[in-house]
DSSP file (Angstrom, degrees, kcal/mol; ACC not computed):
  #  RESIDUE AA STRUCTURE BP1 BP2  ACC     N-H-->O    O-->H-N    N-H-->O    O-->H-N    TCO  KAPPA ALPHA  PHI   PSI    X-CA   Y-CA   Z-CA
    1    1 A M              0   0    0      0, 0.0     2,-0.1     0, 0.0     3,-0.0   0.000 360.0 360.0 360.0 132.1    0.0    0.0    0.0
    2    2 A T     >  -     0   0    0      1,-0.1     4,-2.1     0, 0.0     5,-0.1  -0.449 360.0-103.6 -92.7 170.7    1.3    3.4   -0.9
    3    3 A K  H  > S+     0   0    0      1,-0.2     4,-2.2     2,-0.2     5,-0.2   0.905 122.9  50.8 -60.9 -42.7    0.8    6.7    0.9
    4    4 A S  H  > S+     0   0    0      1,-0.2     4,-2.3     2,-0.2    -1,-0.2   0.853 109.1  51.3 -66.7 -33.4   -1.8    7.8   -1.7
    5    5 A E  H  > S+     0   0    0      2,-0.2     4,-2.6     1,-0.2    -1,-0.2   0.873 108.7  51.8 -69.1 -36.4   -3.6    4.5   -1.4
    6    6 A L  H  X S+     0   0    0     -4,-2.1     4,-2.4     2,-0.2    -2,-0.2   0.920 110.6  47.7 -63.3 -44.2   -3.7    5.0    2.4
    7    7 A I  H  X S+     0   0    0     -4,-2.2     4,-2.4     2,-0.2     5,-0.2   0.920 112.3  50.0 -61.8 -45.0   -5.2    8.5    2.0
    8    8 A E  H  X S+     0   0    0     -4,-2.3     4,-2.1     1,-0.2    -2,-0.2   0.922 112.1  47.0 -59.6 -46.4   -7.7    7.1   -0.5
    9    9 A R  H  X S+     0   0    0     -4,-2.6     4,-2.7     1,-0.2    -1,-0.2   0.882 111.1  51.9 -66.3 -38.7   -8.8    4.3    1.9
   10   10 A L  H  X S+     0   0    0     -4,-2.4     4,-1.3     1,-0.2    -1,-0.2   0.924 112.8  44.1 -63.9 -44.5   -9.0    6.7    4.8
   11   11 A S  H  < S+     0   0    0     -4,-2.4     6,-0.3     1,-0.2    -1,-0.2   0.844 116.3  48.0 -70.1 -31.9  -11.3    9.1    2.9
   12   12 A Y  H  < S+     0   0    0     -4,-2.1    -2,-0.2    -5,-0.2    -1,-0.2   0.898 112.3  47.0 -73.9 -41.5  -13.4    6.3    1.5
   13   13 A S  H  < S+     0   0    0     -4,-2.7     2,-0.6     1,-0.2    -1,-0.2   0.721 113.5  50.5 -76.4 -20.5  -13.9    4.5    4.8
   14   14 A N    ><  -     0   0    0     -4,-1.3     3,-1.8    -5,-0.2    -1,-0.2  -0.918  66.3-165.4-122.3 105.0  -14.8    7.6    6.8
   15   15 A G  T 3  S+     0   0    0     -2,-0.6    -1,-0.1     1,-0.3    -4,-0.1   0.632  86.0  63.1 -63.9 -14.8  -17.5    9.6    5.1
   16   16 A M  T 3  S+     0   0    0      1,-0.1     2,-0.5     2,-0.0    -1,-0.3   0.535  94.8  68.3 -88.8  -5.8  -16.8   12.7    7.3
   17   17 A V    <   -     0   0    0     -3,-1.8    -3,-0.2    -6,-0.3     2,-0.1  -0.956  68.7-156.2-119.3 123.2  -13.2   13.1    6.0
   18   18 A N     >  -     0   0    0     -2,-0.5     4,-2.6     1,-0.1     5,-0.2  -0.332  38.2 -93.8 -87.1 177.9  -12.5   14.2    2.4
   19   19 A K  H  > S+     0   0    0      1,-0.2     4,-2.6     2,-0.2     5,-0.2   0.887 123.6  51.9 -61.5 -41.1   -9.3   13.5    0.5
   20   20 A K  H  > S+     0   0    0      1,-0.2     4,-2.0     2,-0.2    -1,-0.2   0.922 113.2  44.4 -61.8 -44.4   -7.6   16.8    1.5
   21   21 A E  H  > S+     0   0    0      2,-0.2     4,-2.3     1,-0.2    -2,-0.2   0.896 112.8  51.6 -67.6 -39.8   -8.3   16.3    5.2
   22   22 A A  H  X S+     0   0    0     -4,-2.6     4,-2.6     1,-0.2    -2,-0.2   0.898 109.5  50.6 -63.1 -40.3   -7.2   12.6    5.0
   23   23 A E  H  X S+     0   0    0     -4,-2.6     4,-2.6     1,-0.2     5,-0.2   0.898 109.7  50.6 -63.9 -40.5   -3.9   13.7    3.4
   24   24 A L  H  X S+     0   0    0     -4,-2.0     4,-2.3     2,-0.2    -2,-0.2   0.908 111.2  48.6 -62.8 -43.0   -3.4   16.3    6.1
   25   25 A V  H  X S+     0   0    0     -4,-2.3     4,-2.3     2,-0.2    -2,-0.2   0.945 113.6  45.5 -62.6 -49.6   -4.0   13.6    8.8
   26   26 A V  H  X S+     0   0    0     -4,-2.6     4,-2.5     1,-0.2     5,-0.2   0.922 114.4  48.2 -62.6 -45.1   -1.6   11.1    7.2
   27   27 A N  H  X S+     0   0    0     -4,-2.6     4,-2.7     1,-0.2     5,-0.2   0.887 110.5  52.1 -63.0 -38.9    1.1   13.7    6.6
   28   28 A T  H  X S+     0   0    0     -4,-2.3     4,-2.3    -5,-0.2    -1,-0.2   0.912 110.9  47.2 -63.8 -42.6    0.7   14.9   10.2
   29   29 A I  H  X S+     0   0    0     -4,-2.3     4,-2.3     2,-0.2    -2,-0.2   0.949 115.0  44.9 -64.0 -49.2    1.2   11.4   11.6
   30   30 A F  H  X S+     0   0    0     -4,-2.5     4,-2.5     1,-0.2    -2,-0.2   0.899 114.2  49.2 -63.6 -40.8    4.2   10.6    9.4
   31   31 A D  H  X S+     0   0    0     -4,-2.7     4,-2.9    -5,-0.2    -1,-0.2   0.897 110.4  51.3 -64.5 -40.1    5.8   14.0   10.2
   32   32 A S  H  X S+     0   0    0     -4,-2.3     4,-2.1    -5,-0.2    -2,-0.2   0.904 111.1  47.4 -64.7 -41.4    5.2   13.5   13.9
   33   33 A I  H  X S+     0   0    0     -4,-2.3     4,-2.1     2,-0.2    -2,-0.2   0.939 114.2  47.6 -63.7 -46.6    6.9   10.1   13.8
   34   34 A G  H  X S+     0   0    0     -4,-2.5     4,-2.2     1,-0.2    -2,-0.2   0.914 112.2  48.5 -61.4 -44.4    9.8   11.5   11.8
   35   35 A N  H  X S+     0   0    0     -4,-2.9     4,-1.8     1,-0.2    -1,-0.2   0.887 110.0  52.0 -65.0 -39.0   10.3   14.4   14.1
   36   36 A A  H  <>S+     0   0    0     -4,-2.1     5,-2.7    -5,-0.2     4,-0.3   0.909 110.7  48.0 -63.7 -41.2   10.2   12.2   17.2
   37   37 A L  H ><5S+     0   0    0     -4,-2.1     3,-1.3     1,-0.2    -2,-0.2   0.887 108.2  54.5 -66.7 -38.4   12.8   10.0   15.7
   38   38 A I  H 3<5S+     0   0    0     -4,-2.2    -1,-0.2     1,-0.3    -2,-0.2   0.880 107.6  50.9 -60.7 -37.7   15.0   13.0   14.8
   39   39 A E  T 3<5S-     0   0    0     -4,-1.8    -1,-0.3    -5,-0.2    -2,-0.2   0.495 123.1-108.3 -79.0  -3.1   14.8   14.1   18.4
   40   40 A G  T < 5S+     0   0    0     -3,-1.3    -3,-0.2     1,-0.3    13,-0.2   0.550  72.3 140.1  89.9   7.8   15.9   10.6   19.6
   41   41 A D      < -     0   0    0     -5,-2.7     2,-0.4    -6,-0.2    -1,-0.3  -0.429  51.7-122.5 -82.8 159.7   12.5    9.6   20.9
   42   42 A R        -     0   0    0     -2,-0.1     2,-0.5    10,-0.1    10,-0.2  -0.841  20.3-150.6 -98.6 137.9   10.9    6.1   20.6
   43   43 A V  E     -A   51   0A   0      8,-2.4     8,-3.2    -2,-0.4     2,-0.5  -0.951  14.3-175.3-113.8 122.3    7.5    6.0   18.9
   44   44 A E  E     -A   50   0A   0     -2,-0.5     2,-0.6     6,-0.2     6,-0.2  -0.971  12.4-171.3-121.3 126.8    5.2    3.1   20.0
   45   45 A I  E >>  -A   49   0A   0      4,-3.1     3,-2.4    -2,-0.5     4,-2.2  -0.939  34.0-123.1-113.9 106.1    1.8    2.4   18.4
   46   46 A R  T 34 S+     0   0    0     -2,-0.6    37,-0.0     1,-0.3     4,-0.0  -0.174  92.4  10.2 -54.7 133.0    0.1   -0.2   20.5
   47   47 A G  T 34 S+     0   0    0      1,-0.1    39,-0.5    35,-0.0    -1,-0.3   0.259 128.4  59.6  83.1 -12.3   -0.8   -3.3   18.6
   48   48 A F  T <4 S-     0   0    0     -3,-2.4    35,-2.6     1,-0.3     2,-0.3   0.792 103.3 -96.3-110.8 -57.7    1.1   -2.1   15.5
   49   49 A G  E  <  -AB  45  82A   0     -4,-2.2    -4,-3.1    33,-0.3     2,-0.4  -0.967  28.8 -87.6 160.5-174.0    4.8   -1.7   16.5
   50   50 A S  E     -AB  44  81A   0     31,-2.5    31,-2.6    -2,-0.3     2,-0.4  -0.976  19.2-147.1-134.3 146.9    7.5    0.6   17.5
   51   51 A F  E     +AB  43  80A   0     -8,-3.2    -8,-2.4    -2,-0.4     2,-0.3  -0.923  27.1 162.1-110.0 132.2   10.0    2.9   15.7
   52   52 A T  E     - B   0  79A   0     27,-2.7    27,-3.0    -2,-0.4     2,-0.5  -0.886  36.5-112.3-138.9 172.0   13.4    3.5   17.2
   53   53 A I  E     - B   0  78A   0     -2,-0.3     2,-0.4    25,-0.2    23,-0.0  -0.932  25.6-161.6-108.5 132.3   16.8    4.8   16.0
   54   54 A R  E     - B   0  77A   0     23,-3.0    23,-2.9    -2,-0.5     2,-0.5  -0.938  12.1-138.8-112.5 136.1   19.7    2.4   15.9
   55   55 A E  E     - B   0  76A   0     -2,-0.4     2,-0.4    21,-0.2    21,-0.2  -0.808  13.7-157.1 -95.7 130.9   23.3    3.7   15.7
   56   56 A R  E     - B   0  75A   0     19,-3.5    19,-1.8    -2,-0.5     3,-0.1  -0.897  16.2-126.9-107.2 134.6   25.7    1.9   13.4
   57   57 A N        -     0   0    0     -2,-0.4     2,-0.1    17,-0.2    15,-0.0  -0.340  31.9 -94.6 -74.5 157.9   29.4    2.2   14.0
   58   58 A A        +     0   0    0     16,-0.1     2,-0.3    -2,-0.1    -1,-0.1  -0.440  56.7 167.6 -66.8 147.8   31.9    3.3   11.3
   59   59 A R  E     -C   72   0B   0     13,-2.4    13,-3.4    -2,-0.1     2,-0.4  -0.963  35.7-111.5-155.1 169.6   33.4    0.3    9.5
   60   60 A E  E     +C   71   0B   0     -2,-0.3     2,-0.3    11,-0.2    11,-0.2  -0.910  34.8 176.0-108.8 138.7   35.4   -0.7    6.5
   61   61 A A  E     -C   70   0B   0      9,-3.0     9,-3.5    -2,-0.4     2,-0.5  -0.818  26.8-114.1-132.4 173.3   33.8   -2.7    3.7
   62   62 A R  E     -C   69   0B   0     -2,-0.3     7,-0.2     7,-0.2     6,-0.1  -0.941  20.1-126.0-117.0 132.3   34.9   -3.9    0.3
   63   63 A N     >  -     0   0    0      5,-3.1     4,-2.9    -2,-0.5     5,-0.1  -0.640  20.7-150.0 -70.5 118.5   33.6   -2.8   -3.1
   64   64 A P  T  4 S+     0   0    0      0, 0.0    -1,-0.2     0, 0.0    -2,-0.0   0.786  90.7  49.4 -66.6 -25.5   32.6   -6.0   -4.7
   65   65 A K  T  4 S+     0   0    0      1,-0.1    -2,-0.0     3,-0.1    -3,-0.0   0.936 128.6  17.2 -78.1 -47.7   33.3   -4.8   -8.2
   66   66 A S  T  4 S-     0   0    0      2,-0.1    -1,-0.1     0, 0.0     3,-0.1   0.689  91.6-129.5-100.9 -20.4   36.8   -3.4   -7.7
   67   67 A G     <  +     0   0    0     -4,-2.9     2,-0.0     1,-0.3    -2,-0.0   0.443  57.2 146.0  84.2  -1.3   37.8   -5.0   -4.4
   68   68 A D        -     0   0    0     -5,-0.1    -5,-3.1    -6,-0.1     2,-0.4  -0.356  55.0-111.7 -69.1 148.9   38.9   -1.7   -3.0
   69   69 A V  E     -C   62   0B   0     -7,-0.2     2,-0.4    -3,-0.1    -7,-0.2  -0.690  34.4-163.9 -81.3 132.3   38.4   -1.0    0.7
   70   70 A V  E     -C   61   0B   0     -9,-3.5    -9,-3.0    -2,-0.4     2,-0.5  -0.965  13.8-135.8-121.0 133.7   35.7    1.6    1.4
   71   71 A K  E     -C   60   0B   0     -2,-0.4   -11,-0.2   -11,-0.2   -13,-0.0  -0.788  15.9-160.7 -90.0 125.8   35.2    3.4    4.7
   72   72 A I  E     -C   59   0B   0    -13,-3.4   -13,-2.4    -2,-0.5     3,-0.1  -0.933  17.0-133.7-106.9 121.8   31.6    3.7    5.8
   73   73 A P        -     0   0    0      0, 0.0   -17,-0.0     0, 0.0     2,-0.0  -0.238  29.8 -88.8 -72.5 162.3   31.0    6.4    8.3
   74   74 A A        +     0   0    0    -16,-0.1     2,-0.3   -19,-0.0   -17,-0.2  -0.373  57.4 169.9 -63.8 147.5   28.9    6.0   11.5
   75   75 A K  E     -B   56   0A   0    -19,-1.8   -19,-3.5    -3,-0.1     2,-0.4  -0.980  34.1-119.0-156.3 165.5   25.3    6.7   11.0
   76   76 A K  E     -B   55   0A   0     -2,-0.3   -21,-0.2   -21,-0.2   -23,-0.0  -0.911  28.6-171.4-109.2 137.9   21.8    6.5   12.6
   77   77 A T  E     -B   54   0A   0    -23,-2.9   -23,-3.0    -2,-0.4     2,-0.1  -0.984  25.2-115.4-130.6 142.2   19.1    4.4   10.9
   78   78 A P  E     -B   53   0A   0      0, 0.0     2,-0.4     0, 0.0   -25,-0.2  -0.483  32.1-164.0 -71.5 146.0   15.4    4.1   11.7
   79   79 A F  E     -B   52   0A   0    -27,-3.0   -27,-2.7    -2,-0.1     2,-0.5  -0.997   6.8-158.0-134.9 136.7   14.3    0.6   12.9
   80   80 A F  E     -B   51   0A   0     -2,-0.4     2,-0.5   -29,-0.2   -29,-0.2  -0.961   4.2-169.7-117.2 130.4   10.8   -0.8   13.1
   81   81 A K  E     -B   50   0A   0    -31,-2.6   -31,-2.5    -2,-0.5   -33,-0.0  -0.980  25.1-125.3-118.5 123.8    9.8   -3.7   15.3
   82   82 A T  E     -B   49   0A   0     -2,-0.5   -33,-0.3   -33,-0.2     2,-0.1  -0.305  23.6-119.2 -67.5 148.5    6.4   -5.2   14.8
   83   83 A G     >  -     0   0    0    -35,-2.6     4,-2.4   -38,-0.1     5,-0.2  -0.438  24.1-110.0 -82.2 162.5    4.0   -5.4   17.7
   84   84 A K  H  > S+     0   0    0      1,-0.2     4,-2.5     2,-0.2     5,-0.2   0.899 116.0  51.8 -60.5 -44.1    2.7   -8.7   19.0
   85   85 A E  H  > S+     0   0    0      2,-0.2     4,-2.2     1,-0.2    -1,-0.2   0.912 112.0  45.4 -63.1 -44.0   -0.9   -8.1   17.8
   86   86 A L  H  > S+     0   0    0    -39,-0.5     4,-2.5     2,-0.2     5,-0.2   0.919 112.7  51.3 -65.5 -43.2    0.2   -7.2   14.2
   87   87 A R  H  X S+     0   0    0     -4,-2.4     4,-2.2     1,-0.2    -2,-0.2   0.906 111.5  47.6 -60.3 -42.6    2.5  -10.2   14.1
   88   88 A E  H  X S+     0   0    0     -4,-2.5     4,-2.2     2,-0.2    -1,-0.2   0.890 110.9  51.3 -67.0 -39.5   -0.3  -12.5   15.2
   89   89 A R  H  X S+     0   0    0     -4,-2.2     4,-1.0     2,-0.2    -2,-0.2   0.914 111.9  46.5 -63.9 -42.2   -2.7  -11.1   12.6
   90   90 A V  H  < S+     0   0    0     -4,-2.5     4,-0.5     1,-0.2     3,-0.4   0.919 115.1  46.3 -65.8 -43.6   -0.2  -11.5    9.8
   91   91 A N  H >X S+     0   0    0     -4,-2.2     3,-0.8     1,-0.2     4,-0.6   0.808 105.5  59.3 -71.3 -29.6    0.6  -15.1   10.9
   92   92 A S  H 3< S+     0   0    0     -4,-2.2     3,-0.5     1,-0.2    -1,-0.2   0.791  98.2  60.8 -69.3 -25.5   -3.1  -16.0   11.4
   93   93 A E  T 3< S+     0   0    0     -4,-1.0    -1,-0.2    -3,-0.4    -2,-0.2   0.737  99.3  57.3 -69.8 -22.5   -3.7  -15.2    7.7
   94   94 A L  T <4        0   0    0     -3,-0.8    -1,-0.2    -4,-0.5    -2,-0.2   0.718 360.0 360.0 -80.5 -21.5   -1.1  -17.9    6.8
   95   95 A D     <        0   0    0     -4,-0.6    -1,-0.2    -3,-0.5    -2,-0.1   0.488 360.0 360.0 -76.8 360.0   -3.1  -20.6    8.6
């Protein structure tokens, strides 16, 4: 599902919200999650999952094409861990 499909589904499922308002809601949620992660906070949505930042150390890697050693700087990456309820819902669909 893409962001535009999410907006479409939100406006369709709720007759009181038009597409513009649904887009504003979705953008506000995504922006809030992003801003919280930038500030170093953890974002938890009960039943869905949690977003955190993981720090990766600087390291050396090898370019597979040339074989040269490449230095990769330290960086922060967003990480998502699914919640128990979402994991169970996804797995129950497989049964």
